[in-house]
C-alpha positions as CSV (number, residue, x, y, z in Angstrom):
1,M,2.6,28.4,10.8
2,P,5.2,25.6,10.6
3,L,4.6,22.1,11.8
4,D,5.8,21.4,15.3
5,Y,8.4,18.7,15.7
6,L,7.8,16.0,18.4
7,L,10.6,13.8,19.6
8,H,8.1,11.0,19.9
9,T,4.4,10.4,20.3
10,S,1.9,7.6,20.2
11,S,0.0,9.0,17.2
12,T,0.3,12.4,15.5
13,N,-3.5,12.3,14.8
14,V,-4.3,11.7,18.4
15,F,-1.9,14.4,19.6
16,L,-3.5,16.9,17.2
17,K,-7.0,16.1,18.4
18,D,-6.0,16.4,22.0
19,N,-4.3,19.7,21.4
20,L,-6.6,21.1,18.7
21,D,-7.0,24.5,20.4
22,N,-3.3,25.2,19.5
23,Y,-3.7,24.2,15.9
24,K,-6.6,25.9,14.3
25,V,-4.8,27.5,11.4
26,N,-4.9,25.6,8.1
27,F,-1.8,23.4,7.6
28,S,-0.8,23.7,11.2
29,G,0.1,20.4,12.9
30,V,2.8,18.2,14.1
31,Y,5.3,15.6,12.9
32,T,7.6,13.0,14.4
33,F,10.1,10.3,13.4
34,N,9.2,8.1,16.3
35,Q,5.5,7.3,16.3
36,T,4.8,4.3,18.6
37,K,1.1,3.6,18.0
38,G,0.2,4.9,14.6
39,K,-3.4,4.6,13.4
40,G,-4.5,3.3,10.0
41,V,-7.8,3.2,8.2
42,N,-10.5,1.1,9.9
43,G,-8.6,0.8,13.1
44,S,-5.5,-0.8,11.6
45,S,-2.1,0.1,12.9
46,W,0.8,1.8,11.2
47,Q,4.2,0.7,12.5
48,C,7.2,3.0,12.0
49,E,10.8,2.1,12.8
50,A,12.1,4.9,14.9
51,N,14.0,7.7,13.2
52,K,13.6,6.2,9.7
53,N,10.1,7.3,8.7
54,I,7.8,10.3,8.8
55,A,4.5,10.5,10.6
56,L,2.7,13.9,10.3
57,S,-0.7,15.4,10.8
58,F,-2.1,18.7,9.9
59,C,-5.5,20.5,10.1
60,L,-7.9,21.9,7.6
61,N,-11.0,23.8,8.5
62,H,-14.1,22.0,7.1
63,K,-15.1,25.2,5.3
64,T,-12.1,24.8,3.0
65,M,-14.0,22.2,1.0
66,S,-17.7,21.5,0.2
67,N,-17.5,17.7,0.0
68,P,-15.3,15.5,2.2
69,I,-14.9,13.0,-0.6
70,D,-13.0,15.7,-2.5
71,L,-10.6,16.0,0.5
72,S,-9.8,12.3,0.4
73,L,-9.2,12.5,-3.4
74,W,-7.1,15.7,-3.0
75,V,-4.8,14.2,-0.3
76,A,-4.2,11.1,-2.3
77,V,-3.5,12.9,-5.6
78,V,-1.1,15.4,-4.0
79,M,0.7,12.7,-2.1
80,R,1.0,10.5,-5.2
81,D,2.4,13.4,-7.3
82,W,4.9,14.3,-4.6
83,V,6.2,10.7,-4.2
84,M,6.5,10.5,-8.0
85,D,8.6,13.7,-8.1
86,I,10.8,12.6,-5.2
87,L,11.5,9.2,-6.8
88,E,11.4,10.4,-10.4
89,N,9.4,7.3,-11.0
90,N,6.1,7.1,-12.9
91,D,5.1,3.7,-11.4
92,V,3.4,5.4,-8.4
93,Y,-0.3,4.7,-7.9
94,I,-3.2,5.3,-5.5
95,K,-4.6,2.1,-4.0
96,W,-8.2,2.8,-3.0
97,P,-9.1,4.5,-0.9
98,N,-5.8,6.4,-0.2
99,D,-2.7,4.3,0.1
100,I,0.2,5.2,-2.1
101,V,2.0,2.3,-3.8
102,V,5.3,2.1,-5.7
103,N,5.9,-1.0,-7.9
104,E,2.8,-2.5,-6.2
105,K,4.2,-2.0,-2.7
106,K,2.8,0.4,-0.1
107,I,5.0,3.3,0.7
108,C,2.5,5.7,2.3
109,G,-0.7,5.5,4.3
110,I,-3.2,8.2,4.8
111,L,-5.8,8.6,7.6
112,I,-8.4,11.5,7.5
113,E,-10.5,12.1,10.6
114,K,-13.1,14.8,11.4
115,H,-12.8,16.5,14.8
116,K,-15.1,19.3,15.7
117,E,-15.0,21.7,12.7
118,Y,-11.7,20.5,11.5
119,Y,-10.3,17.7,9.4
120,I,-7.1,16.1,10.6
121,I,-5.0,14.6,7.8
122,G,-2.5,12.0,9.0
123,I,0.3,10.7,6.8
124,G,2.7,7.9,7.4
125,L,5.6,7.7,4.9
126,N,8.2,5.1,4.8
127,V,11.6,6.8,4.1
128,K,14.7,5.0,5.3
129,Q,13.3,1.7,6.6
130,T,14.5,-1.4,4.8
131,N,13.2,-4.3,7.0
132,F,9.4,-4.7,7.2
133,N,9.4,-7.9,9.2
134,N,8.6,-10.1,6.2
135,L,5.9,-7.8,5.0
136,Y,6.6,-8.1,1.3
137,T,4.0,-5.6,0.3
138,A,5.8,-2.6,1.9
139,T,8.6,-0.4,0.6
140,S,10.4,2.9,1.3
141,L,11.9,5.9,-0.6
142,F,15.3,4.6,0.3
143,K,14.6,1.1,-1.2
144,E,13.0,2.5,-4.3
145,N,15.6,5.2,-5.1
146,N,18.9,3.4,-5.3
147,L,19.5,3.6,-1.5
148,K,19.6,7.4,-1.6
149,D,19.8,9.1,1.8
150,Y,17.2,11.7,2.8
151,N,17.0,14.5,5.3
152,L,13.7,13.8,7.1
153,H,13.1,17.4,8.2
154,Q,13.6,18.7,4.7
155,L,11.2,16.1,3.3
156,V,8.5,17.3,5.8
157,D,9.0,20.9,4.7
158,Q,8.7,19.9,1.0
159,L,5.6,17.7,1.6
160,I,3.6,20.3,3.5
161,N,4.5,23.0,1.0
162,S,3.2,20.7,-1.8
163,F,-0.2,20.5,0.0
164,K,-0.2,24.3,0.4
165,I,0.6,25.0,-3.2
166,N,-2.1,22.6,-4.5
167,L,-4.9,23.7,-2.2
168,S,-6.8,25.2,-5.1
169,L,-7.3,21.7,-6.5
170,L,-10.0,21.3,-3.8
171,K,-12.1,23.6,-5.9
172,A,-11.7,21.5,-9.0
173,P,-13.5,18.3,-8.1
174,D,-13.8,16.9,-11.6
175,V,-10.1,17.4,-12.2
176,L,-9.4,15.6,-8.9
177,L,-11.6,12.7,-9.6
178,N,-10.2,12.2,-13.1
179,T,-6.6,12.4,-11.9
180,Y,-7.3,10.0,-9.1
181,N,-8.8,7.5,-11.5
182,E,-5.9,8.0,-13.9
183,Y,-3.5,6.7,-11.3
184,L,-5.9,4.2,-9.6
185,F,-4.0,1.1,-8.7
186,G,-5.1,-2.1,-10.5
187,K,-7.5,-0.3,-12.9
188,N,-8.7,-2.4,-15.8
189,I,-6.7,-5.4,-14.6
190,G,-8.2,-8.6,-13.4
191,R,-7.5,-9.1,-9.7
192,E,-8.6,-11.3,-6.8
193,F,-10.6,-9.7,-4.0
194,I,-12.0,-10.9,-0.7
195,I,-15.8,-10.2,-0.4
196,N,-17.8,-11.8,2.3
197,E,-14.9,-14.1,3.1
198,K,-14.9,-15.4,-0.4
199,V,-12.2,-14.9,-3.1
200,I,-13.7,-13.4,-6.2
201,K,-12.0,-12.2,-9.4
202,G,-13.0,-8.9,-10.8
203,I,-11.8,-5.8,-12.7
204,I,-11.5,-2.4,-11.1
205,K,-13.1,0.2,-13.3
206,E,-13.1,3.4,-11.4
207,V,-13.8,5.3,-8.2
208,D,-17.1,7.2,-8.5
209,R,-18.3,10.6,-7.3
210,D,-19.4,9.1,-4.0
211,G,-15.9,7.7,-3.4
212,L,-17.0,4.1,-3.9
213,L,-14.9,1.5,-5.7
214,N,-16.6,0.2,-8.9
215,I,-15.6,-3.3,-9.9
216,Q,-16.8,-5.3,-12.9
217,F,-17.8,-9.0,-12.3
218,N,-18.7,-10.6,-15.6
219,N,-21.1,-8.1,-17.2
220,T,-22.2,-6.3,-14.0
221,I,-20.7,-3.4,-12.1
222,E,-20.8,-3.4,-8.3
223,R,-20.0,-0.5,-5.9
224,F,-18.1,-1.0,-2.7
225,R,-17.5,1.0,0.5
226,M,-14.5,0.5,2.8
227,K,-14.7,-2.7,4.9
228,E,-16.8,-4.4,2.2
229,I,-13.9,-5.5,0.1
230,S,-10.2,-6.2,0.5
231,F,-7.4,-6.6,-2.1
232,I,-5.2,-9.7,-2.5
233,L,-1.8,-8.5,-3.4
């Protein structure tokens, strides 16, 4: 079942949840190039310039995977590999928990939500946008690939096919975790983080089996959930 194209919508994830009865087949969903109130992780917003970026959401039945952590790893790994192939650039990494960054700038955001017996995977991808309103930590395929033009509909087809082809990876959790950590942004590099409103320097070591970020401070390793820590880029 192909994804349905929407001329515009406030949020593809919200649309899919509101119309889930029509999208109960794995990989069914919707996409648009004009999302007006995109959702991000922890209630943040994802702003897309009209007709220059891709917002898409698709469904997977919860029976497809045994552990929701594996789903988060899988989406990030497949998305990272796809962006790398499109750009022919190895400097593509996964910023915990599941942003995709190129040359240390965010190019893609991922939001996974559970609704009834389905997971809704939402993806926001910067494609042709060049002006991010002084947000220097954002980029796009166009900016990173020598101003190459892209057909947005074709990119959507290629992207959803990549997820379909790599579905079997969900049954290889150790491979997923190892690959995720191989391309973990900032790994083994000293960085500054904000923890409890304080700036603290540490070293990212890995993401563990529970999906928690492990950071070394001096001689100790601490584990963090989302909202407990933020990056300083």
